[in-house]
N, C-alpha and C positions, 0 to 999 in steps of 0.2 A: 551399254551392257546388254548382251544378248540374253533373252529369256524365252523359255518355252514353257507354256502352262497347259497341262492336259486337264480335261474334265470329261464328264459323261459316264464315268464308271458307276458300278453299283451291282445290285443283286438282280438277276434275271433267271427265269425258268428255262430249262432245256428247250431248245427250239425257238427261243425268243431272239430279240434283236437289241442292239445298242449302237449308238453312234458316238464315237469319241472325237471331239475337236481338240486340236492343239493350236493354241494361239501363240504366234511368234512375234517378238518385238526386239528392238535394239539393233537393227541394222543387218538382219540376215539377208544374204545375197539372194536375189531372185533366181539365181542359177543353182542354189543349194539343193542337194539331194535330201529330201525329207523322208523320214522313215518312222515306222512303228516297230517296236521290239517288245518282247514280253519275258517275264521271269516268273515261272511257277515256283511254289514253295520247294526248296531243296534242289532246285535245278538251275542250270546256267541260263543266261539271257539269250533268247533266240530272236532272230529276225522274223518279223511277221510280214511286212510289206514295205516297199520303198517306192518313191515317185521322184523322178528327176525333174530338173528345171524345164525340160522340153515335154514333160508330161508322160514320158514312158514309165511303165510300172513293172515291178517284179514282186512275186509273192512266194512265201513258203508253201511247200506242197500241201501242208496240213490245213491251209486256209483257202486255197484256190477255190473259186466259185462262191464260197460262203462270204468272204470279206472283200471289200473294195476300198482302195485308198484313192483320195482325190485331194486337190489343193485349189484354194481360191487365193490367188496372188494379191488381188485387190484388198482382201481382208487379212492377208498374212496368216492364213489358217489352213491347216491340213486336217483332213478328216479320215477316220477309219470307220466305215460302215460294216458292222458285224451282224450277219444273219445266221440262222440255224445254229445258234450257239450250243455247245456241248459242255458237259461238266469238265472235260479236260482243257477247255479254254480258260478256266479259272487261272488268273495270274495278275501280277502288276504289269500294266502296259505303259511303256515309256516312248515318248516322242524324241526324235533325234534330227539334228540338222548338221549337214556336213558339206563343206566346199573347200576348194583350193583357190587361193588368190595370191598373186605376187610371190609364188613359191612357198606359201605358208598354208598349212592345214588348219581348218577351223572345224571343231567338232563339239557340239553342244547337246546336252540332255535335259529333259524336263524331270520333274520330281516323281512322276508316275501317277497312275490312277488305277484303283483296284477294280477288277471285274470278277464277280463270283457268279457261277452258273449252277443253280441248285433248285430242286423242287421242294 
């Protein structure tokens, strides 16, 4: 049973930093594209950053330079380092794992972790 468990959310002041780990278990492919998405209150879920199995990354324009996604395959964990946080970064942040194997799509989500940026 694939599981993604996010943690690290909380309240931080504008300009502060947080690191969100996402621990994966249950047989996720090492080739999986891992990603972070977020949903702000009353808005749709948006892509924040993704990292492929080969380590290539892609970021939403609104977080480039400020956020960094990384993965530690030995620990089955993906990280989102968030710096220079802004009030508009307040959202629920979700971890995602996606891969294709034997012609089948596999797409999994974590339960989310809340990030609030406020003074």
